[in-house]
N, C-alpha and C positions, 0 to 999 in steps of 0.2 A: 471813473475813467470813461471817456467818450469813445465812440465807434472809430473815429479816425486814429486815435492814439493806439487802440488795440490792433488795428490792421497794420499800422506803421511799425509797431513793436514786433508783430509776427514777421513782417517782411524783413526787418533789420536782423532779427534772430536767424532767419533762414539764410540771408546773405552772409552773415558772420560765420555760420556753420560751413558754408561753401568755401569761404576764404580760408578758414582753418583747415579744411579738407585739402585744398590746393597747396597751402603752405606745408602741410605734412608730407605731401608728395615731393615737393621741391627740396625739403630738408632730408629726404631719404628715410622718413619714418615708415615708408611702405616697402623698404628693402626686404628681400626674402630671408626667411630663416633666422630671425633673431633668437637669442638664447631662450627667451620666454616661451617660444613655440615648442621647445624640446622637452618641457617638463612632463609631458604625458608619456614619454618614452623611457624605457629602461636601456641601459648600455647594450649596444649591439642590435637594437630593434630598428633604428633608422636605416633605410635602404633595404629592409626585409619585409615582405608582405605578411601581414597577420591574417592567416587563414581562418582564425577563430577556433583553432584546435585547442583543446584543454591542455594546459601545461602541467608538467609534473609539479606536485606540491612544493617540493624542496627547492625547486629552481625558480620559483616566481614569488617575489615578496608580496604580490598583490593577492595571493591566495587567501591570506588572513583577512584582507579587506573584503573580499568577496564573501567569505564565510560570515563575516559580521553583519552583512546586509541580507543574507539569504532568507531569513524568516519574513521580514516585512516586505521585501521585494517579491517573494513568491506569492504572498497573500495579495498584494496589490495587482500583480499581473494576472493572477487567476480571476480576481474580481473584474478587472478590466475586460478580459475576454468574455466573461459572462455577460457583462453589460453591452459588449459589442454585439452579441447574439440578440439580446433583447432589443437593442436599438435598430438592428437590421430588420428584424421581424416587424417592428412598429413602423419603420420607414417604408418598407415594401408594402405593408397594408395601406398606409396613408397614400402612397403613390397610386395604387390600384384604384382607390376610391376617388381620385381626381378625374378619372375617365370612366369609372363604373361606380357611381355614388350609391347605388342600391345594394352593392355587394357587402355582405357582413354588416347589415344595418339593423340587426335584431337587438343590440344592446347599446345603451347610451355611451358607455366607455369606449365602444368601437367606432363612434362617430368621428368624422375627420378632425374636428376641432380638438378632441381629446387625444386621439391616437397619434396625431402629428405632434402634439405637445409632449406626449410620452416619448416619442422618438427624439425630439430635440433635447430634452432633459436627460435622457439616458446617455446621449452622446456627450453633452456639455458637462454633466456632473458625474457620469459613470465611466464610460470607456476612456475618454480623453484624459481627464485628470488622474485617474488611477494608473493608466499606462505611463503618462509623462512623469508623475511624481515617483512611481516605482523605478523608472529608469534614472531619474535624477538622484534618488537615494543610492542606487547601485553605483553610479559614476562618482559620487562625492568622495568616498574614501579613497578611490583610485587617484582622483585629482589632487587630494590632500596627502596622499601617501601615509594613511593611518587607518585604523579600524573605525567603523561607525560607532559613535557614542550616543546612547539613548534610543536604541532600536525599539525598546518596549513602548516608548512614547509614540513612535510611528505606527506600531502595531495597534495600539488602542485607538489612535486617530483614524487609521484606516477602517477599523471595525465601526466606529461611530459614524464615519462618513457614509459608509454603505448602508447602515441602518437608517440614517437620515434620508438617504436617497430612496430607499424602499418606502419609507413613510411619505416622502414627498410625491413619489409617483402614484401611490395609492390615493392621495388627496386629489391629484390631477384627474385620475381615472374616475373618481367620485364627483367631479365637478367643483372641487374646492380649490380655488386658485386666486393668486394676487392679480392676475389679469394683464401682466406685462410680459412681452416676449423675452425669453431668457431668464425671467424672474418670476415665473408662475408659481413655484413652490412657496407655500405660506411662510411668512417671515419667522413665525415661531419655530419652524423646522430649520430655517436659515441660521438660527442661533447655534444649533448643533453643528451645522457645517462650519461655522466660524470657530467653534471650539475644536472640532476635529482638525481643521486646517492648521490651527495654532500648535496642536500636538505633533502633527507631522513635520512642522517647521523646526521644532525644538532640536532634533538631531543635527540640523544644519549648524545651528549656533554652537552646540556642544562640540561637534566634530571640528569646527573651525578653530576653536580654542586649542585643540590638540594637534593641529596640522604640523606636518614635518617638511613643509616647503616654504620657501621665502616668498615666492611669487604665486599669486592666485591666477591660474589660467582663465582665459576668457569665458570658458563654460561655467566656471564658478560664479562669475559676474552675472551671467544670464540667469542661473538658477537662483541666486540670492535675490536678484531684482524681482523675478517672478513671484517668489514667496513673500516678498514685501508688498508688491503691487496688488496681488489678488485680494488679500483681506481688506485693503483700503477700498478697492472698487466695490467689493461685495457689501461691506458694512454701510458705506455711503448709499448704495443703491437700495438696500433692503431696510434701511432705518424706517420704522413705522411712523406714519404721520408727517414725514419730512417733505415729501414731494406731492404736488397736486397739479392737475390740469396740464397745461402746456409744459410747465417745468418738469412734470413727471415724464412726459414724452421725450423731452430733451435728455433727461437723465437716463431714460431707458436705452437710448441709442449710444449715449456716452458709455454705459456699461457694456452693452451688447458688442460694440466694436472693440472696446479696450480689453475685454476678457480674452478676445482672440489675439490682439496685438501685444498685450502686456502680460499675458499669462501663458497661453498655449504657445505663442510664437517664441518667446525667450527660451522656454524649456526645450522646444524642438531645435532651435538654433544651437543651444548648448550641446545637444546630442550630435548634431551634424559636425560641429567643430571638434568633437572628441572622436567620433567613430570614423569619419572620413579619412583624416590623416593616419589614424591608427591602422586601418585596414590596408592602406597602400604603403605604409611605412615611410611616410614623408611628412615633415612638419608643414603646417599651413603656410602657404606661399608668403602672405604678408600678415604677420601677427598684429601689427599696428593698425592695419586696415580693418581687422576684426574689431578692434576697440573703437575705431571711428564709427563703424556700423552700430555698435552697442549704444554709444552716446547719441547718435542721430535718432535711433529708435526711441530712446528715452525722451528726447526733446520734441520730436515731431509727432509722435503717435497719439498723444493724449486727447486731442480734440477732433480727430478725423471722423468720428461717428456722426457729426452734425450734418454731413452731406446727405444722410438719409432723410433729412427734414426739409430738403429743398421744396419750395412751394407750400410749406406748412406755415401755421401762424406763429412763427418764431422770429426773433430779431434777425434782420438781414446780415448784420455784422457777424453773428454767430455762424451762419451758413458760409459766408465768405471766408472767415477764419478757418473753418473746417476744410474748405476747398484748397486754400493755400497750404495748409499742413498736409493734406492728402497728396498734393503734388510734390512737396518736399520729401515725402517718404521714398521718392525715387532714389535719393542719395544713399540711405543705408542699404536699400535693396541692391543697387549697383555695386556697392562696396562688397556685399556678400557674394553676389554673382561673379564678379571679377575674381574674387579670392577663391571661390570654389573651382572655377574653370582653370585658373592658373595652377592651383594645387593638383588638380587631376591631370594636367597636361603630361603626356607621356605614360599615363597609367590607366587609360581608358580600357585597355584589354582586360583589366582585372574585373570589369563588369561582367565578363563571360563566366566568371567563377564564383564571385562572392554575392550571396543574396543580400547581405547587409548593405554592401555598396550599391547594389541595384536600387534598393528602396531609398537609400539616402540621396543618391544623385537624382533620382526621379523626384523625390520630395523637394529637393533644393530647386530643381527646375520649375516645379509647380509653385514654389514660393515666389520666384521671380515673376512668373506669369500672373499669378493672382494679385500680387502687389501692384504691378504695372497696370493691370486691368482695373483694379480698384481705384488707382489714381485717375485714370481716364474716366471711369464711371462717375467720379465726383464732379466732373465738369458739367455745368448746367446744360450744355448742348447735348451731351450724351445722356445725362440723367433724365432729361425730358422724355426720351424714348424708353429707357430701361426701368424707370421707377414704376412700382406696382406690377411688375411682370415676373415671369419665370426666369428671366435673365439674371435677376438678383439672386435667386435661389441657386442657379448654376455657379455664380461667383462665390457665394458663401461656401458651397461644397468644394470648390477649387482650393480654398484656403484651408478649411478644417479637415477635409478628406485628402485632397491631392497633395497637400503639404504635410500637415501635422500627422495624420494617420499613416501615411506612407513612411515617414521618418520613424514613427513608433514601431511599425512592423519591422523595419530594418534593425532598430536597436534591440528589440526583443529577440530576434534571431541570433544576435551576438551575445546578449547578456544571459538569457535563460539557461543555456548549457552550463555556464559558470555558477548559476544559482542552484541547479539541481544536480550537477556533477555528472552529466552524461550528454552525449551528442544527440542531435535530432535523428530519430530512427528512420525516417523516410524522406530522402532528399527530393524525390519526385513530387512529393506533396508541397515542398517549398516552391519548386518551379511552377507547379500548377496554381498555387495561391497567387504568385506574382502575376502571371498572365491573366488570371481571372479578374483580379481586382483592377489591374491596369486596363484591360479590355473593357470590362464592365463600366468603369468610370469614364472611359473615353466615349462610350455610347451615351451614358447618362448626361455628361457635360455637353456634348455636342447637341443632343436633342433639346435640352432646356435652353441653351444659348441661342440656337436658331429660332426655336419656337417662341422664346421670350422676346426676341427682337421683332419678329413679325407681329406678335401680340401688341407690342408698344406702338408700332407704326399704325396698326389697325385702330387702336384707341385714339390716336391723334387725328385720324381722318374723320372729320365731322359728317361726311356723307355716308359712312358705313355704320350700321346699327351696332350697338355694344355687343350683342349676342354673337356677332360674327367674329369679334376678337376672342371670344371664348371657344367657339366651334373650331377655329383654325388651329388651336393649340392641341386638339385631341390626339392627332397622330404623333405629335411630339411628346405628349404626356405618356402615350403608350410606349414610345421609345425610351422614356425615362424609366418606366417599369421594367422593360427588358434589361436595361443596363443595371438597374438596382437588383434584379434577380440574379444576374451573373455575379455582381459584387457579393451578394448574400451567400451564394454558393462558395465563393472564395473564402468568406469569413467562416463558414461552417468547416471547411477543410483546415483552416488555420486553428480553429478551436479544437478540432479533433487532434491535431498534432500537438498542441500545447497540453491538452489533457493527457495524451500518451506520455509526454515528457514528465509531467508532474507526478503521474501515477506509476511511472516506471514500466510502461507497457511497450510492446514492440521490440524489434531486434536491437541489440546493443552493438553499435557501430564504433569503429576506430577511425579517427580522423574527422575533421570538420566537413560540413556540407560543401561540396564542389559541384556547381551546377553543370559544368562540363569537365569531367575528370581528365579527358585527353585535351591538352591545350591546342587551340586552333592556330594554324600558321597563316600569316598574312598573305 
């Protein structure tokens, strides 16, 4: 197939998707509140805000579903928080070394190249998948109105996954690496990841067979797709001896972008589509619009990673195809954004009280911002400035932290009390955690975005020496460290709170966390 045919096919696919989108609106498929959107509610729940308070066992048929997931979900969430602390320490250390390279330079494994890679892999294979898969396993029986089948497979899979990650990080610390970003862990250990992921996915298939619902809610679509897409991505990317040279670089960014868009993003969107309507007691405004967003994500995201190779020795059609699909990602993002805002309309006051809703809405906003920014960054005119700068680092954190991590924080605040059977002991720690991570990330993102843009402009100016583009980033890199330190403090408080929950420490409270117990008057 020649270049013109590929580009024309991509264009026609995009236009067809837009026409289908417009047709669905004209036919009323985006009408609010169809019956399918109500499947996550029990009788009497619509119109009543879910504060997150633990229900009496006999009055909630979901109690058995929650009990069936308790052991694997508890294990995964505890491991996730442990990896969050490891990743935070490694990330803060690597951030300091960018403006103070001689700090902690006594050991090879503390060098920037290794400690930064430890940070990336602890996030990419530790905190994020453990939290996202744990929440997905917890949601699944509730969405299917049955108990989780095959919890032991998930337990074994989680243990193998974490053992593989420990071995992989040890290899990276010792300088043993496959040498490609996001794929540094040796492929031999990657085989264990593949096995562990398969074991974790088995309960999805077994529980689906025993479902007691006729319609699969959109969150189940996202969870199922993510558990299908990730092993395909990982096996293709890690297959030994399959990719070399330029092809390896192309595959590298195909995987690096798709693991965010086709694994972390679907699991996070699944959580938003469940928790946001649940908390405010209102079905999602347009259920069919959520399905349009799902299929657009599936169609358009697969090749967006190629825009990282603009200017590289790769076929021009591949880069152009990536740019086209990056711009078309605006469609599913707008579908989600409009749906979230319309669903929240009239319920924004709940943000004063619910920690879950705060994190979910903030994460949804960051999804919109990061996706639109990513589409614009794919344009050659913008990429010329931002490529090889700290701007790209800011953008990556906007997606994986601002969106995915914030959503996971909100989901954990809702789910963990139902896993361990007690309420959060210290509501003020919840509020402190929110403001620390939000404020710290605002400092982090702003510093890297401004510093990265100035860095790009300096590198494009032939009259300025290259070292000047490095020196001007120093104050912005120090700002990054300040923001990272504030975020790390927030993570430490979160970990302390989770530890107290799991171990049964702290006061036993009645009633869910309410950030402002006395309702504010308008």
